[in-house]
C-alpha positions in Angstrom: -53.3 -46.4 73.3 -54.6 -43.1 74.8 -56.4 -42.9 78.1 -58.8 -40.0 78.6 -61.2 -39.2 81.4 -65.0 -39.6 81.0 -65.7 -35.8 81.1 -63.2 -35.2 78.2 -64.7 -38.1 76.3 -68.3 -36.6 76.6 -67.0 -33.2 75.5 -65.0 -34.5 72.5 -67.0 -37.6 71.5 -67.2 -36.7 67.8 -63.4 -36.2 67.4 -62.8 -39.4 69.5 -65.0 -41.4 67.2 -63.1 -40.0 64.2 -59.8 -40.9 65.7 -61.0 -44.4 66.6 -62.4 -44.9 63.0 -58.9 -44.0 61.7 -57.5 -46.9 63.7 -56.6 -45.4 67.0 -57.5 -47.3 70.2 -58.8 -45.0 73.0 -59.4 -46.0 76.6 -62.0 -44.0 78.6 -61.4 -43.9 82.3 -63.6 -42.7 85.2 -61.9 -41.7 88.5 -58.5 -42.8 87.0 -59.8 -46.4 86.5 -60.1 -47.6 82.8 -63.7 -48.5 82.0 -64.1 -48.9 78.2 -62.1 -49.1 75.0 -63.1 -47.2 71.9 -61.9 -49.1 68.8 -62.9 -49.1 65.1 -65.3 -51.8 63.8 -63.7 -54.5 61.6 -64.3 -53.8 58.0 -65.7 -56.4 55.7 -62.9 -57.8 53.6 -65.1 -59.2 50.8 -68.5 -57.9 49.7 -71.5 -59.8 50.9 -73.1 -61.8 48.1 -76.5 -60.6 47.1 -79.4 -63.0 46.6 -77.8 -65.6 48.9 -81.3 -67.2 49.6 -82.8 -66.5 46.2 -85.6 -69.0 45.5 -85.3 -70.5 49.0 -87.5 -68.1 50.9 -91.2 -67.4 50.2 -93.2 -64.5 51.8 -96.9 -65.4 52.0 -99.6 -63.2 50.6 -101.0 -62.7 54.1 -97.6 -61.5 55.5 -98.9 -58.2 56.7 -102.5 -59.3 57.7 -103.5 -58.6 61.3 -102.6 -61.4 63.8 -105.3 -63.7 65.1 -106.7 -62.6 68.5 -105.1 -65.4 70.5 -101.6 -64.7 69.0 -102.1 -61.0 69.8 -103.1 -61.7 73.4 -100.0 -63.9 73.7 -97.8 -61.0 72.5 -99.5 -58.7 75.1 -98.8 -61.3 77.9 -102.4 -62.4 78.5 -101.9 -66.0 77.3 -99.0 -68.4 77.8 
């Protein structure tokens, strides 16, 4: 685990991201106090199946029609 200061992290962010993506854990500190940890995201071990909800979801023909006035006012915060 490598600890670096915040200024160095800002200056070298791209290379730090590359190092973290390669599996290295990097701690970023401010004023000598560790604040955050930069780690790689977990990779998916199995591909996600496509069409998981095939035949179970229906999109209505009016999906992209304008909202009714009362619903639009509610989104804008004018109605509870």
